[in-house]
N, C-alpha and C positions, 0 to 999 in steps of 0.2 A: 566175293570181293575182288576187285580189280587188282592184279599184281602190279607192284611198283616196278619201274624200269630198272634194269640191272647193268652192271659192268659186263660186257660180253665175255662169257666164260671160255669161248673157243679162241679168243684172240690171244696172241702170244703175250707173255709177261712184259717183254720190252715194248711191244706195241701198245698194250694197255697203259703202261707207265708213261710213255711219251705222249699218248693221247691226252692225258691229264697234265703232264709236266710242261709240255711246250706252251699251251695256252697260259698256264700258270706262270711260267718264266716270263713270257711276253707281258702278262698283266702286271707282274711285280716290277719288271724293268720300266715299263711305261708309268706305273704308279710312282716309282722312284724318281721319275722326271719332275714330279712336284717339287721335291727337295733340290735336285740337281739344277733344274732350270732356275729355281729361286736363287740358288748360289751363284749361277752364271750371271744373272741380271744384277744381283746385289753386288757381286764382286766388281762388275764393270761400271755400274751406275751409282753405287753408294761408296764402295771402297772397303779398305781394311776394317774400319769401324763398323760398317754394316755386316761384314762377315763375322766379326767378333760378336756383334749383337744377336745375329740369327743363331749363332752357335750356343749362346746363353739360353735361347728359347727352345732349342731342340730337346733338352731333357723333359720339359713339360709336354711338348708335342709327342714325345715317345710314350708318355703315359696315356695320352689320348688314343694313340694307335694301339697300345697294349690292350686297352678296353675293347677296341674294335676286334682285335684278334681273339680276345677272350670269348666273345660271342661267335665270331665267324668260324674259328677253328673248332671250338667246342660244339657249337650247333651243327657245323658241317659234318663233324665226326659222328655225332648221334644220328643225323639225317642219313648219312651213307650206311651206317650200321643197320638202321631200320629198313632201308631199301634192300639191303642184302637179305633181310628176313622176310621181305615181301609184306611189310606191315604198313600199309598206306595210311590208315588213321593216325598212326604214331608219327609218320613223317609230316603230316599236316599239323599235328599238335606241336612238333618240334619247330616248324617254321614260324608259327604264331608266337610261340614262347620266345624264340630268338628275337623277333621284331619287338616284342614287349620289353625285353631286356635292353635292347638298343636304346629305346626311349627312356627307360628309367635311369640307366647308367649315364646317358647323355645329359639329362637334366641335372643329375647330381654333380657330374664333372664340371658343368658350367658354374654352378654355385661355388664349388671348391676352388677352382682356378681363378675366378674373379676375386674371391676373398683372400687367397694366399699366394697368388701368382707373383706379385711384386716381391714379397718376402723371400720366395724361393729364388728369385733372381739375385737378390741381395746376398743370399747365402753362398752364391757362386762367385762372389767378388765383383759383381757388376756395379759400376759407378759411372757418373757423368754421362757422356754421349752414348756409351755402350748400353747403360741402363735405360736411357730414354728410348733408344731405337728398339731394344729388345722388348720392353714393355708394350710399345705400340703394336708389335707383332703378336705377342702373347694375349693381350687384352682382346684383340679382334678375333683371334682363333678361339678364345675361351667362349665367346658368345655363340660360336658355331660348333661347339664340341659335339652336339648331337649329330650334326651333319658329317663331321669327320669320322666319328665312330661308325655311323651307318655306311659311309663310303668304304671303310676298311672291312666291315663285316659282311655286308649284303652280297658283294661279288663272290665271296667264299660259299655262301649258301646257294647261289646260282650254280656255281661250279659243281657242288656236291649234289645238285639236282640233275646231274648228268648233262650239263650244258657248259662245259669249260670254254668253248669258243665264244659263246654269248657273254660270259663273264668278262672275258678279255676285251671284247668290243666295247662293253660298257665302261671299263676302266680307261681304255684308249680314248674314248670320246671325252672323258673328263680331263685327261692329261693334255690332249691337244688344245682344249679350251684354255687350260691353265697357261700354256705357252703363249698363246695369243694375248691373253689378258695381262700376263706379266710384262710383255713388251709395251702394251698400252699404258698400264698403270705405273710402271717404273721408268721405262725408256722415254715415253711420250708425255705422260702427265706428272712425272717426277713425284710420285706419292710415297716413295721410300718403302720401308718394311710394312707399314700398314697396307699399302697397295698390294704388296706380295701376298699378305694374308687374305685380303678381300678376293683376289684372283683365285686363290686356292679354294676358298669356301664356295665360290660360285661354281667352279669346276667340279668339286665334290658333290654339290647338289645335283648336277646333271647325272652323275653316276648313280646316286640314290634313286632318282626318279626313274631311270631306265630299269633298275633292278626291281622296283616295285611294280612297274608296268609289266615286266616279264612274268612275275608271279600271279598276275591277274589275267594273263593271256592264255590262249590255247596252246602255246608252245611249252608251257610249264608242265613238268611231270607231277610236281607237287603244287597244286593250286592253293592260293591263299583262301582260307575258309574262316568263317566266323566261329572262333573257338576261344575259350578262356585260357589264360596262362596256366600251364601245367607245372605245378610246383616240383614234382618229382623230376620232370625233364629239365626244368630250370636248374635244379641242383646238379644234375648230371652234366649239363652244359658248362656250368661254372667249374665243376671238378675237372673236367677234361680240358677246358680252356684256361684254367688258372695258371698253368705252367707258362703259357704264352704271355699272360699278363705279367707274371713274375720275371720272365725273360726281358720284357721291356722296362720293368722297374729296374732290373739290373742295368739295362742299357742306359736308362735315364740317370741312375745313380752314378755309374761309371763316367758318363759324359759330364755330369755336374761336378764330380770330384776332380776330373781332369781340368775342367774350366777353372776351378779354384786353384789347383796346383800350378797351372800355366800362368795364372795371374800372380801367384805367390813367388814362383821361381823364375818367371819370365816377364812378359809384357803383352800388350795388345797384339803385337806382330806375331808372337808365338801362338797366341790363341787363334788368330786369323789363319795361321798355317795349319793348326789343328783342324780348323773347319775345312780347309782345302783337302787335307789328307783324308778327312772323314767322307767328303764327297766322292773321292776316288775309291775309297774302300767300299762305299755304299753300292758302287757298280757291281762288285762281287756279292755283297750281302743280299741285294735284291735278286740277283741271279740264283744264288744258293737257296734263298728263302722260297723263291718261285719253284725251283727244282724239287726241293723236299716237300713243299706244300702239295705238289703234284703226286707225291708218294702217299699222302694221307687218304684220299678217296678210295683208290684200289685196295690199299692195305686194310682199311676199315671194312670194305666189302668182303675181301677174302677171309677176314676173321669171322664175319657173320656167316659166310658160306663154308667155313672150316677148310679152306684151301691153303694150308699152312706152308706148303713148299713154294707156292707163288709169293707169299710174303717174304720168304728168305731170298728168293731170286730178285725181287723188287728192291729190297734193302741193299743187296750187293751192288746192283746197278747204280742206285742213287749214290752210294758211298764212293764208287770209283769216279763218277762224273763230278761230284761235289769237290772232292779232294784234288783231283787232277786239274780242274779248271782254276782252283785257287792257287796252286803252284805255278801254273802257266801265267796267271796275272801278276804274281809277285815278280817273276822274271821280267815281264814286259815293262812294268812300272819302274824297275831299277835300271833297265836299259835306256829308257827314254823319259826320264822324270820331267825335264823342262817342257816337253811337248804336252804332257797331261796337265801340268801346273798352269800353263799359259791359258787354259780354258777359264780360269778363275782369277788370275792375277797377271798383270803386265806392267813392266816399268818399275817394279818395286824389288830391287835386288835382295834386300834383307828378307822380304817375305818369301821369295823364291828359294833362297838358301835354307831358311827354316823349314820350308815345305819338303825340300829334298832330304833333309835330315830325318824328318818325320816318316817319309816313305821308306827309307832304309831301315829304321829301327821299329817303328810302330807296326808296319805291315809284314814283318819278317815271318810271322806264323799265321797269316791271314786265313789260310785254308782250314785251320783248326776251328775258327768261328763257324764255318760252314758245317763241319762235322758235329759240333755241339748242337747247332740248331737242328740238324737232321736227327740226332738222338732224341731230342725233346719231342719233335713232331712224331717220330716213330712210336714213342711210348704213349703219346696221346692216341694215335691211330689204333693201337692194340688195346686201348682201355686201361693202361697202366698209369693212372693219373699221379700216383705217389712217386713213381720213378721219374716221370716227366717233371714233376715239381722239384724233385731233388736236383735234377740237372740244372734247373733254373736258379734255385736258391743257392746251390753249391757254387755256381758261377759267381754269384754276388759275394758270398762269404770269402772266397779265395782271392778275390780282387783286392779286398780291403788292405791286407798287410803289404801286398806288393805296391799299391798306390801310396801307402803311408810311408814305407821304409825306403824304397829305392830312391826317391828324389832327395832324401836327406844325405845320401852318399854320392849319387851320380848327378844331382842337380836336374836340369831340364831333360837330359837324356834318360834319367830315371823315370820321368813322367811318360816319355815315349815308350819305354820298355815294359811298363807295368802289365799291360794287357797281353802281349805275346808270351811273356814268361809265365804268367799265371795260367794262361790257356794250356800251355805245355804240361804244367803240373796237373791240371784238372782232367785233361784227356786221359792221363794214366789211371784215373779212377773210373771215368765214364765208359771207356772202351771195354773193359772186362764186363761191366754191367750189360752192355749191349750184346756181347758175345754169349753170355750166359742165357739171356732171353731167347736169342736165336737158336741156341742149342736145345732149349726146351721145345720150341716149335718143330725143330727137326725130329725130336723124339716123338712128338704127337703125329707127325707125318708118317714116320716109320710104323707106328702102331696102326694107323689107318691102312697102310699098305699090307701089313700082316693080316689084319682082319679081312680085307678084300681078297687076299690070296687064299685064306682058309675057306672063305665063302665059295670061291670058284672051285676049289678042290672038293668041297662037300657036294656041290652040284654035279 
């Protein structure tokens, strides 16, 4: 049997980590341009109503992306683990099963969002022009849910096939296409939010086609073969990827609840400001997600190869960069808020003032979002699906009382403060969990060293 390609064992931990992390960071940042560029063009060509409308649509789009990460992160983790074990037939079965899940989930998502999408927008307080604009975006994206899920999942499978650079190129190709089409459909043809959605789906289609072509080419380590869906592997993929889905359910829930609270305690201007602050925060989210997504392939491989000390070193490196970069961005945004806000709004003093307040309050603990995402991905990578799910579910549950209570006493500032304060509380629970798990890996590494030392002494 031909051995599956491996993460190079002689490469340094930092070198291996950055070999996966840098392409993953670039891929996530470029992928994030789908949303940021949409926001840029919507803010300048549609205005505050457009920003509010697209913000109402984001919770539903978050669910679609969550399904993509369910398959991509779960399937990628299983794929890398089998590669670490040199089990080529299992890697091929994992690829086929992942693609089947993309199709099944994508078709189901289309039916659900077409049937209930407008109701979900109404529950967020969308009315009038905001509802009209938002539904035009959601309806179009719902018809292309399969494409969006595939564009989220398949580059992760390519990356875990030991081709992180190609995965990045495929995402970049789609993102650049999206920028051009956004300008044509919004700036030139004046198609509004429906045009933004069409541009996104065309761009995502290009990414999907390139990924499929890769897996049928001579460049692929795991070539696409005619195999049936493996139920056991499918269950494993869903188990490992479920925490990512729940994380995006959390994201969608929090976003929808924020939208409702902003409309309850504020107005469309406050909601548009929330959209701008969200776009700014997403620059860090995409960087952090890319960084810690780069943690998953080597950690999953090290686990299969029983290289426990390398797992510990990789996590320490990812933690320091994730948290440090978040703190640096907080400082930068607070020093130059008007500069960053001007990318999405100009000439609206009320919108600028509301956005500055949001930066000061809502982003005060931004780096903790990166830490929590890292913890969830780490537990997926080491096969601890229950712990990963706890991080995601716990983050949902702890948000609810903060979002419900704080606005009653602090008004609009309470809406802005709900996420950072709840993140501080939840990190006090998750951090000890992570440290305990790493301590267990350290113990297994020491046991390996003792056995090796005794073997040498015996010889």
